[in-house]
N, C-alpha and C positions, 0 to 999 in steps of 0.2 A: 267406513267405520263399522257398518253392520257385518260385512264379510269377515273382517279381522276379529270382531267380537265373537261371532259364531265359531270361528276356527279356534280361538282361545278356549272357549267353553267346551267344544267337542274334544279337543286334545286334553284339557284338564280332566274332563269326565272319563276319557279313555284311560288316563293314568290313574284313575281312582282317587283324585285329589279333591279336596273341598276348596271353596273360595277362601276360607279362613287359612288353610295351609298355604295356599299360593300367596295370599296377602302377607303372611308372616315371612315367607321366603323372600318376597320382594321388599319387605319393610314398609308396607303401606297398609291402609285400612281396608277391611273386607269389602266395604261399600264401593271403594274405588275399583276393585276387581269386578264387582257387579256392573258398574258403569261401563267399564271396558267391554265386558261380555255383551251387554245390551246394545252397545254402539252409541250410547248417549254421550260418551267422552272418548277422545282419542287416547290411545295408549302411547305414552312418550317412547321415543326410539330406544332409550336405555331399557325400558320395561320390555319392549318387544324383543330386544336382543337377549335379555336374561330368560324370558319365557322360551324363546327358540332354543337356547342352550339347554334349558330344563327338559324340553320335549324332544330334543335331539333332531331338530329340523333347522333349516336355514331361515332367517327372518322373512324372506320373500314367500315362504310357504304359508306364513300366517295371513298373507294377502291373497292366497289362492282362492279363486271363485268356486272351484270344485272341491268340496270338503273331502271327498274320497281320496284325492291326490294328497291333500294335507295329511290325512291319516296314514296313507301308504308311506309317506316320507318319515314318519315317526320311527326312529331307529329302534328304540327299546322302551318297553313300558315297565315301570316299576310300580308294584302295588303293595301297599301295606296299610294297616289301620292306624299305625302310630308314627308316621313320618314327622320328624321335627325339621325346623329350619336348617339345622346343620346337615341332616340327611339329604335334604333337597339341594343344598349347596354342593355336596359330594356327587350327587346324581348329575347336576349341571356340569361339573368339571369332567366327569366321565363321558357324558354325551358330547361335550366339546372336543375331548380327546379323540373319541371315535370318529366324529365328523372330520376332524383335521387329518387323521390317519387315512380315511377314505379319500380325501382330496389329494393327499400326497401320493397315494397308490395310483390314483387315476392319472395324475400328472406324470409319474414315472412310466406308466404304461403307454401314455400318449407319445413319449419321446422314443419309445422302442418301436 
């Protein structure tokens, strides 16, 4: 739990997001985000999937022991002072699109 929490916090801060912004995006209380980051509570699978989509990484990257690898896997960082829940939802969709495109490209290249 501690590793996942540290990775969530590092990626969140790397994207310049507050716990409040992430909580609004997830539809939960800011305190819950704090619990996940501190490792005092497990993040449910659906939360980990939404966070991985937001950060542009696969969910397993959130469990990576080496935080440098987790940061390297972060596809694109969006930074703004006034991101709203709707903005984060669009970023999530874009990150998911990019990740799926890269998977498809890799699969097509493997066949050739």
